[in-house]
ZAMARGU-4260 file (C-alpha; in steps of 0.2 Angstrom, whole numbers, plus 5000, padded with zeros to 4 digits):
<rodrens>
0) 5266/5430/5568 | 5278/5433/5584 | 5274/5420/5597 | 5267/5432/5612 | 5254/5428/5627
5) 5245/5440/5619 | 5248/5445/5601 | 5236/5462/5595 | 5226/5460/5581 | 5235/5469/5568
10) 5222/5482/5559 | 5213/5488/5575 | 5220/5504/5589 | 5236/5499/5596 | 5240/5509/5613
15) 5253/5521/5613 | 5257/5537/5625 | 5246/5550/5630 | 5247/5569/5636 | 5246/5571/5653
20) 5232/5577/5667 | 5238/5584/5683 | 5241/5568/5695 | 5224/5562/5705 | 5224/5554/5724
25) 5213/5543/5716 | 5200/5539/5701 | 5189/5554/5698 | 5169/5550/5702 | 5165/5558/5685
30) 5160/5551/5667 | 5163/5533/5666 | 5161/5537/5649 | 5142/5534/5646 | 5140/5530/5625
35) 5125/5522/5626 | 5115/5535/5628 | 5123/5542/5608 | 5118/5526/5598 | 5104/5535/5589
40) 5115/5550/5586 | 5120/5552/5566 | 5138/5543/5562 | 5154/5554/5565 | 5165/5542/5560
45) 5174/5543/5543 | 5189/5533/5534 | 5202/5546/5539 | 5198/5546/5557 | 5195/5527/5556
50) 5213/5526/5550 | 5221/5535/5563 | 5233/5530/5576 | 5234/5530/5592 | 5214/5529/5591
55) 5203/5539/5604 | 5207/5533/5623 | 5223/5522/5619 | 5237/5536/5619 | 5242/5531/5633
60) 5262/5530/5643 | 5270/5515/5638 | 5288/5510/5643 | 5289/5512/5662 | 5303/5510/5675
65) 5307/5515/5692 | 5324/5521/5697 | 5334/5509/5708 | 5326/5518/5723 | 5309/5517/5718
70) 5307/5535/5719 | 5307/5544/5701 | 5298/5534/5687 | 5302/5538/5669 | 5290/5534/5656
75) 5286/5536/5638 | 5272/5546/5631 | 5267/5559/5618 | 5261/5577/5623 | 5247/5578/5611
80) 5235/5563/5604 | 5247/5560/5591 | 5260/5545/5587 | 5278/5557/5596 | 5282/5552/5609
85) 5296/5562/5625 | 5301/5556/5641 | 5293/5559/5653 | 5298/5560/5675 | 5287/5559/5689
90) 5294/5559/5707 | 5286/5545/5717 | 5289/5556/5735 | 5281/5572/5727 | 5264/5563/5721
95) 5254/5583/5721 | 5267/5589/5708 | 5261/5584/5690 | 5278/5573/5678 | 5287/5583/5664
100) 5295/5582/5650 | 5315/5578/5650 | 5322/5572/5635 | 5313/5579/5616 | 5320/5572/5600
105) 5331/5584/5590 | 5324/5590/5575 | 5312/5579/5566 | 5316/5565/5579 | 5314/5546/5573
110) 5301/5543/5560 | 5301/5529/5547 | 5308/5538/5535 | 5324/5544/5545 | 5329/5527/5553
115) 5342/5517/5548 | 5334/5499/5539 | 5341/5487/5553 | 5328/5497/5567 | 5315/5498/5555
120) 5315/5481/5555 | 5318/5478/5573 | 5303/5489/5576 | 5294/5477/5563 | 5297/5463/5572
125) 5288/5470/5591 | 5275/5480/5580 | 5278/5495/5584 | 5273/5513/5577 | 5277/5525/5589
130) 5288/5540/5583 | 5300/5551/5592 | 5308/5544/5609 | 5304/5527/5606 | 5315/5519/5619
135) 5326/5526/5634 | 5336/5517/5648 | 5341/5521/5665 | 5357/5520/5672 | 5357/5507/5684
140) 5361/5519/5698 | 5346/5532/5689 | 5348/5550/5685 | 5355/5547/5668 | 5346/5541/5653
145) 5354/5534/5637 | 5343/5536/5623 | 5344/5528/5606 | 5338/5541/5592 | 5339/5539/5571
150) 5353/5526/5575 | 5365/5536/5586 | 5366/5536/5603 | 5362/5550/5615 | 5366/5551/5634
155) 5355/5563/5647 | 5363/5568/5664 | 5347/5574/5675 | 5338/5590/5667 | 5352/5592/5655
160) 5352/5595/5637 | 5355/5579/5627 | 5373/5573/5623 | 5378/5564/5608 | 5390/5549/5612
165) 5391/5544/5591 | 5388/5549/5578 | 5391/5537/5564 | 5386/5528/5548 | 5381/5514/5554
170) 5369/5513/5567 | 5373/5508/5585 | 5360/5493/5586 | 5352/5488/5604 | 5361/5497/5615
175) 5364/5490/5633 | 5371/5500/5651 | 5381/5489/5662 | 5378/5487/5677 | 5389/5498/5685
180) 5384/5513/5671 | 5400/5514/5665 | 5401/5508/5649 | 5387/5505/5636 | 5386/5490/5623
185) 5379/5490/5604 | 5382/5481/5589 | 5386/5489/5573 | 5391/5484/5557 | 5389/5464/5567
190) 5401/5468/5581 | 5401/5469/5596 | 5406/5486/5601 | 5408/5494/5623 | 5411/5511/5624
195) 5418/5520/5642 | 5408/5533/5648 | 5422/5539/5656 | 5435/5540/5642 | 5423/5539/5628
200) 5434/5527/5622 | 5426/5513/5610 | 5432/5494/5611 | 5426/5481/5599 | 5424/5465/5607
205) 5423/5456/5590 | 5428/5453/5572 | 5428/5444/5557 | 5406/5449/5552 | 5402/5449/5535
210) 5385/5447/5525 | 5378/5433/5534 | 5387/5433/5548 | 5386/5444/5564 | 5390/5443/5583
215) 5378/5450/5598 | 5362/5452/5585 | 5346/5442/5590 | 5343/5429/5572 | 5326/5434/5565
220) 5318/5419/5570 | 5321/5423/5587 | 5315/5442/5585 | 5299/5435/5576 | 5294/5420/5583
225) 5303/5417/5600 | 5300/5434/5609 | 5317/5436/5609 | 5325/5453/5604 | 5341/5456/5611
230) 5358/5445/5604 | 5371/5449/5621 | 5368/5451/5638 | 5379/5457/5652 | 5388/5448/5668
235) 5380/5454/5684 | 5395/5463/5689 | 5399/5470/5670 | 5418/5461/5668 | 5410/5449/5655
240) 5398/5448/5640 | 5387/5433/5634 | 5385/5437/5617 | 5375/5426/5601 | 5386/5421/5586
245) 5375/5419/5570 | 5380/5411/5552 | 5365/5411/5541 | 5377/5410/5528 | 5370/5394/5518
250) 5352/5401/5523 | 5350/5409/5500 | 5346/5427/5500 | 5328/5430/5497 | 5329/5448/5488
255) 5314/5459/5490 | 5312/5473/5478 | 5306/5491/5481 | 5295/5492/5467 | 5288/5510/5466
260) 5310/5516/5471 | 5319/5526/5456 | 5335/5523/5451 | 5341/5536/5462 | 5336/5528/5478
265) 5348/5520/5485 | 5335/5505/5496 | 5328/5499/5478 | 5332/5482/5486 | 5332/5473/5503
270) 5341/5455/5505 | 5335/5443/5517 | 5341/5425/5528 | 5323/5419/5527 | 5321/5399/5532
275) 5309/5393/5526 | 5300/5378/5533 | 5309/5359/5533 | 5322/5370/5526 | 5339/5376/5538
280) 5341/5388/5551 | 5352/5400/5556 | 5369/5392/5566 | 5369/5400/5581 | 5382/5398/5592
285) 5386/5410/5611 | 5403/5415/5618 | 5408/5423/5635 | 5421/5438/5628 | 5428/5450/5644
290) 5423/5466/5642 | 5441/5472/5641 | 5443/5463/5627 | 5454/5446/5626 | 5450/5429/5619
295) 5431/5421/5618 | 5425/5403/5625 | 5412/5395/5618 | 5397/5390/5627 | 5391/5370/5622
300) 5373/5373/5617 | 5368/5356/5610 | 5363/5345/5626 | 5358/5330/5618 | 5353/5341/5602
305) 5355/5338/5583 | 5345/5355/5579 | 5339/5367/5591 | 5334/5386/5596 | 5344/5398/5607
310) 5329/5402/5616 | 5335/5411/5632 | 5351/5420/5642 | 5351/5423/5655 | 5366/5427/5671
315) 5365/5418/5688 | 5383/5424/5695 | 5398/5430/5687 | 5404/5414/5684 | 5389/5405/5680
320) 5377/5409/5665 | 5361/5399/5663 | 5354/5395/5643 | 5337/5388/5641 | 5341/5377/5624
325) 5325/5372/5614 | 5325/5357/5601 | 5317/5361/5582 | 5303/5352/5584 | 5297/5361/5601
330) 5295/5349/5612 | 5310/5349/5622 | 5314/5364/5635 | 5334/5361/5643 | 5338/5376/5656
335) 5359/5370/5658 | 5369/5379/5669 | 5387/5383/5662 | 5400/5384/5676 | 5414/5398/5665
340) 5427/5395/5680 | 5428/5376/5674 | 5439/5373/5660 | 5433/5364/5649 | 5418/5374/5655
345) 5405/5362/5663 | 5386/5359/5660 | 5374/5355/5671 | 5358/5350/5665 | 5346/5360/5679
350) 5327/5357/5669 | 5324/5345/5655 | 5306/5347/5648 | 5298/5338/5636 | 5279/5343/5632
355) 5266/5337/5618 | 5262/5345/5605 | 5272/5358/5607 | 5280/5370/5623 | 5277/5389/5624
360) 5290/5399/5630 | 5290/5411/5644 | 5303/5425/5651 | 5298/5420/5671 | 5315/5410/5674
365) 5320/5423/5691 | 5336/5418/5700 | 5332/5421/5719 | 5350/5428/5723 | 5351/5424/5743
370) 5345/5405/5742 | 5347/5400/5723 | 5332/5395/5720 | 5323/5397/5702 | 5307/5401/5698
375) 5298/5395/5684 | 5281/5392/5675 | 5278/5376/5667 | 5262/5370/5655 | 5266/5352/5663
380) 5247/5352/5668 | 5240/5358/5653 | 5238/5377/5660 | 5254/5388/5664 | 5257/5388/5680
385) 5273/5393/5694 | 5286/5381/5701 | 5296/5386/5714 | 5313/5374/5710 | 5330/5372/5721
390) 5347/5379/5716 | 5349/5360/5706 | 5332/5363/5698 | 5322/5349/5709 | 5305/5354/5711
395) 5303/5360/5728 | 5283/5366/5727 | 5269/5369/5714 | 5263/5390/5719 | 5248/5391/5707
400) 5237/5376/5702 | 5221/5375/5693 | 5211/5376/5677 | 5215/5397/5675 | 5234/5403/5668
405) 5247/5413/5673 | 5251/5427/5662 | 5266/5433/5666 | 5279/5436/5680 | 5281/5455/5684
410) 5289/5454/5700 | 5300/5444/5713 | 5301/5452/5731 | 5315/5443/5738 | 5312/5449/5755
415) 5294/5447/5757 | 5299/5430/5748 | 5283/5433/5734 | 5280/5434/5718 | 5269/5445/5709
420) 5261/5439/5692 | 5246/5442/5682 | 5233/5428/5677 | 5214/5424/5671 | 5203/5440/5680
425) 5200/5434/5696 | 5206/5416/5690 | 5190/5412/5681 | 5189/5424/5668 | 5200/5422/5653
430) 5192/5439/5644 | 5202/5448/5658 | 5216/5449/5668 | 5220/5453/5685 | 5235/5458/5696
435) 5241/5443/5711 | 5253/5438/5724 | 5257/5422/5731 | 5270/5416/5742 | 5286/5407/5738
440) 5283/5397/5756 | 5266/5398/5759 | 5254/5384/5759 | 5237/5381/5753 | 5219/5375/5767
445) 5223/5358/5769 | 5243/5364/5770 | 5249/5351/5756 | 5243/5360/5740 | 5251/5375/5733
450) 5249/5392/5741 | 5231/5403/5738 | 5237/5418/5727 | 5229/5435/5734 | 5222/5447/5723
455) 5230/5466/5723 | 5216/5478/5718 | 5222/5490/5703 | 5206/5495/5698 | 5203/5488/5683
460) 5188/5476/5683 | 5194/5472/5664 | 5212/5468/5656 | 5226/5474/5663 | 5241/5477/5648
465) 5256/5483/5658 | 5261/5480/5675 | 5278/5487/5682 | 5283/5485/5700 | 5297/5495/5711
470) 5314/5486/5715 | 5306/5486/5733 | 5290/5482/5730 | 5284/5495/5737 | 5272/5501/5723
475) 5267/5499/5705 | 5261/5506/5691 | 5248/5498/5680 | 5238/5501/5665 | 5222/5492/5664
480) 5204/5493/5653 | 5185/5486/5649 | 5175/5487/5636 | 5164/5504/5645 | 5180/5513/5649
485) 5196/5519/5644 | 5214/5512/5650 | 5221/5525/5665 | 5238/5523/5671 | 5239/5524/5689
490) 5250/5525/5703 | 5249/5512/5716 | 5254/5508/5734 | 5258/5488/5740 | 5238/5487/5744
495) 5234/5493/5727 | 5228/5510/5735 | 5230/5525/5721 | 5246/5537/5725 | 5241/5548/5708
500) 5234/5544/5691 | 5245/5547/5679 | 5232/5546/5662 | 5217/5543/5660 | 5211/5538/5643
505) 5192/5547/5647 | 5203/5562/5644 | 5203/5562/5624 | 5194/5574/5618 | 5186/5564/5602
510) 5177/5552/5613 | 5164/5567/5615 | 5161/5566/5599 | 5162/5551/5592 | 5151/5539/5604
515) 5158/5524/5603 | 5147/5511/5607 | 5155/5495/5618 | 5152/5478/5608 | 5140/5467/5619
520) 5150/5449/5626 | 5142/5435/5622 | 5146/5419/5627 | 5143/5398/5620 | 5147/5380/5621
525) 5152/5371/5606 | 5161/5352/5603 | 5162/5352/5622 | 5173/5370/5623 | 5165/5387/5628
530) 5167/5400/5617 | 5169/5420/5619 | 5165/5432/5606 | 5160/5452/5605 | 5145/5459/5596
535) 5146/5476/5586 | 5127/5479/5581 | 5123/5489/5567 | 5118/5509/5570 | 5109/5514/5555
540) 5098/5503/5541 | 5104/5508/5529 | 5109/5492/5523 | 5093/5482/5529 | 5084/5470/5516
545) 5069/5463/5523 | 5072/5472/5538 | 5089/5462/5541 | 5106/5471/5543 | 5121/5460/5534
550) 5137/5454/5546 | 5155/5455/5546 | 5166/5441/5557 | 5182/5451/5559 | 5195/5436/5566
555) 5213/5433/5568 | 5211/5414/5574 | 5229/5410/5577 | 5239/5404/5589 | 5245/5413/5604
560) 5233/5430/5601 | 5217/5432/5610 | 5203/5444/5601 | 5191/5445/5613 | 5196/5454/5628
565) 5186/5461/5640 | 5199/5479/5636 | 5192/5496/5630 | 5204/5491/5614 | 5190/5482/5609
570) 5180/5497/5609 | 5190/5509/5603 | 5192/5496/5585 | 5186/5510/5576 | 5186/5499/5560
575) 5172/5485/5570 | 5164/5504/5573 | 5166/5510/5556 | 5156/5496/5549 | 5144/5496/5563
580) 5140/5512/5558 | 5138/5511/5540 | 5127/5497/5545 | 5136/5482/5546 | 5136/5469/5563
585) 5153/5467/5566 | 5156/5448/5578 | 5173/5445/5581 | 5175/5427/5590 | 5191/5418/5597
590) 5192/5400/5591 | 5201/5385/5595 | 5218/5388/5592 | 5217/5405/5601 | 5229/5409/5618
595) 5224/5411/5634 | 5215/5397/5637 | 5226/5382/5641 | 5235/5370/5630 | 5219/5360/5625
600) 5211/5373/5616 | 5227/5381/5608 | 5234/5364/5604 | 5218/5358/5592 | 5225/5364/5576
605) 5239/5354/5579 | 5246/5348/5564 | 5228/5356/5555 | 5229/5373/5553 | 5213/5380/5543
610) 5203/5366/5548 | 5195/5369/5568 | 5196/5387/5566 | 5184/5387/5550 | 5171/5375/5559
615) 5170/5385/5576 | 5169/5401/5565 | 5154/5394/5557 | 5145/5386/5569 | 5150/5408/5580
620) 5140/5413/5565 | 5127/5402/5568 | 5126/5404/5583 | 5124/5423/5583 | 5109/5419/5569
625) 5102/5410/5581 | 5102/5421/5596 | 5105/5440/5588 | 5091/5447/5579 | 5088/5457/5563
630) 5104/5447/5557 | 5106/5441/5538 | 5113/5425/5536 | 5113/5426/5518 | 5125/5441/5519
635) 5137/5435/5530 | 5156/5443/5526 | 5172/5439/5535 | 5189/5451/5537 | 5207/5446/5544
640) 5225/5450/5544 | 5239/5441/5543 | 5239/5421/5550 | 5218/5433/5550 | 5220/5435/5531
645) 5223/5415/5529 | 5208/5411/5540 | 5198/5422/5527 | 5202/5414/5511 | 5200/5397/5521
650) 5182/5402/5527 | 5178/5409/5512 | 5184/5394/5502 | 5180/5382/5516 | 5162/5386/5521
655) 5154/5397/5504 | 5138/5392/5512 | 5141/5405/5530 | 5153/5416/5521 | 5149/5426/5506
660) 5163/5438/5505 | 5180/5441/5512 | 5193/5454/5515 | 5210/5445/5517 | 5227/5457/5521
665) 5243/5451/5521 | 5234/5434/5520 | 5245/5418/5518 | 5246/5405/5504 | 5254/5391/5509
670) 5262/5388/5524 | 5278/5381/5516 | 5281/5396/5512 | 5283/5405/5530 | 5296/5403/5543
675) 5302/5387/5552 | 5302/5393/5570 | 5281/5398/5570 | 5277/5383/5555 | 5283/5368/5560
680) 5280/5374/5577 | 5263/5370/5575 | 5263/5358/5559 | 5277/5351/5559 | 5290/5351/5543
685) 5282/5350/5527 | 5292/5331/5524 | 5285/5323/5541 | 5267/5329/5538 | 5264/5334/5519
690) 5246/5330/5521 | 5242/5342/5532 | 5252/5354/5520 | 5242/5351/5508 | 5224/5352/5516
695) 5230/5369/5527 | 5237/5376/5510 | 5222/5390/5503 | 5224/5379/5486 | 5219/5361/5492
700) 5201/5374/5492 | 5204/5386/5480 | 5189/5378/5466 | 5177/5380/5481 | 5177/5399/5480
705) 5161/5409/5479 | 5160/5423/5485 | 5166/5442/5483 | 5186/5440/5489 | 5197/5457/5490
710) 5216/5454/5493 | 5228/5469/5501 | 5245/5464/5503 | 5262/5474/5505 | 5274/5472/5491
715) 5289/5473/5502 | 5284/5464/5518 | 5297/5454/5525 | 5286/5440/5536 | 5272/5437/5528
720) 5281/5439/5507 | 5272/5446/5493 | 5274/5429/5486 | 5259/5424/5493 | 5246/5435/5487
725) 5258/5431/5471 | 5255/5413/5470 | 5236/5416/5478 | 5233/5427/5461 | 5239/5413/5450
730) 5229/5401/5458 | 5214/5412/5457 | 5216/5416/5439 | 5221/5396/5435 | 5203/5390/5445
735) 5193/5406/5434 | 5187/5414/5448 | 5184/5432/5453 | 5192/5442/5463 | 5202/5459/5467
740) 5221/5462/5470 | 5227/5477/5477 | 5245/5478/5479 | 5254/5493/5494 | 5272/5496/5485
745) 5277/5502/5501 | 5268/5493/5511 | 5279/5478/5525 | 5267/5469/5535 | 5260/5482/5544
750) 5256/5495/5532 | 5264/5508/5540 | 5261/5524/5530 | 5244/5535/5535 | 5237/5536/5516
755) 5241/5520/5516 | 5230/5514/5530 | 5216/5525/5524 | 5216/5517/5506 | 5214/5500/5513
760) 5201/5506/5523 | 5192/5513/5511 | 5194/5499/5498 | 5187/5485/5513 | 5172/5497/5517
765) 5166/5499/5500 | 5169/5480/5498 | 5158/5476/5510 | 5145/5487/5504 | 5146/5481/5486
770) 5147/5463/5491 | 5132/5463/5506 | 5123/5480/5503 | 5104/5480/5500 | 5106/5475/5484
775) 5108/5457/5479 | 5126/5457/5470 | 5127/5452/5453 | 5131/5433/5448 | 5142/5424/5461
780) 5157/5436/5468 | 5151/5456/5467 | 5169/5460/5462 | 5178/5455/5449 | 5198/5454/5441
</rodrens>
């Protein structure tokens, strides 16, 4: 359950690359996708189509990278509408010329089947489903690309062929260019290694790695929960590397068995060092080593904390390292400067931020080289906003303010003294986002308030999913969509005038055949808060009883995620569309605890998960039944994945009078079985909050289950372990409750195999048809063990 600002729902469509039409100077006036006229057409969406990724209109470019001059743009996308990606190049100075493919993977490319385990797990942490080329790294001077493939490294110069740099049994992980482009650093077998591209000579900078002890890799908690995927960092001039030392040997190993593997399969077991809530974390240290080898120097990370997380690392100069250290209870974040030109290393505290009930990490720290000023974001006011601080960390001025949220900093233009950032659409609508600029120096209208953010036009009135600004801030690429329009990827000048359309989701040939109908937005008040929802109206009367249709509530409901957005991702959610085509109404709503609404809205579940979320979802159903005709309040189902699976169980058991059937995928059963950072951020430890853990556990309500329950779970899920479903099964059997369980022997948390996704979706639909169909089910639950 990674801590990202807008964590996507687990099963619905995901954004991936697409075929590329010829660039257009501006958006065409052709169809805006008139989907509503097709509502009476016979259904064309089947399970196989609904389970396919990427969803219609979402095969879009990603991973945009400008070269240092801003004249060349690289990105990843498919050559069709599949998940296989290649590298494309577009010459910004010649927008009339179409982009072209510059890199295709050799042989089979990257698939889940032929990737090293470490790379498979990295992609699982990032919820990455693409195949082919999943990542490329332009050299600092441009014209050369470093491309990781199948665990090895390749180099491409210009339009030349791929040159293989490594050919080893062990994979090269997290490769990174040196600032001068003459070397590449990576981690192999738990050691930090530097490859000189001139001599092709490797130098191991660390030694002593063993099982549970590695150098240069981010630990599981950092990758899964802290939003940090790297464990080493180049100095600005490339003379040194800072790297993480991770010791997990004191954490008991957790073994996951591959139940479907035969005796000849080498992948019969996986061992993980998984830190459970309240138990020991990995011991993490930070050191700096010369790039040519030599003794490493360790940095003091404690800064007054006994137990902490290494949150972020940034180089300020060749002799200064900036480190963000987060207390284990996540209420204190310290930004410290470490002076390497002192012996011993001098530590200077720049920012010491303390917030209740927790601090949300960000990636917005920027050092303005010309002045030494620091750009920072904080939720001190309850909403995330920009701050300018001096070189000693003292507040100079607040740059944004109000009851709205900054999403992220996308660029700092030091020459113009401007910050580019994304935030709520129009600074008023939390279901959308827009692009803005604000001056580092300007004053507000009264000369004593924050500067006024200036919107940058993008042609996207809904949700932006990606913005990348050229180094000189003369142009930018934006990808965005809205409920009634698939995404476009467009190159703009700095004023927001379109220069070229790189891809348009409306060109997906599947759209015309499927005729997807956008859901209807709703907004209502409850308990002093405004809630947002989306309704997919039924497109068939096949399930009507007494002229009323059954309702399925689709939810995620957990922190650091927003489900309801003005985005084509919602219209292209083929699970919701399939249910609507079969005759269900489908409802989505963001309850308290969800992201992008401010700390008060998110923190409502503090120390009591599974409480206000259920109350809000019950209120959402009540609102809908009162304001939307034709819905049957006697037949309401609920479905979710991961935290949504947990919340599905809590809704069924906590509000059986509202929810009558449910499908839970990869659900948490009890929070004492989940990891430290995520669980303790919201719940504290089991020792400090025993009553909260007891009440939040599904076990506390299992006797109240009345509805028909189906649970689906991957058996090699290393995030929410299958043990959660095993514990649920034991509790349901002990309580004498009817239910169904479907284990997927080769499924991880994401259920990646196409055939398993088809099977999951078929079971989901059939379960709801049986439990909520026009004929009343027999007994209290239509499913049996």
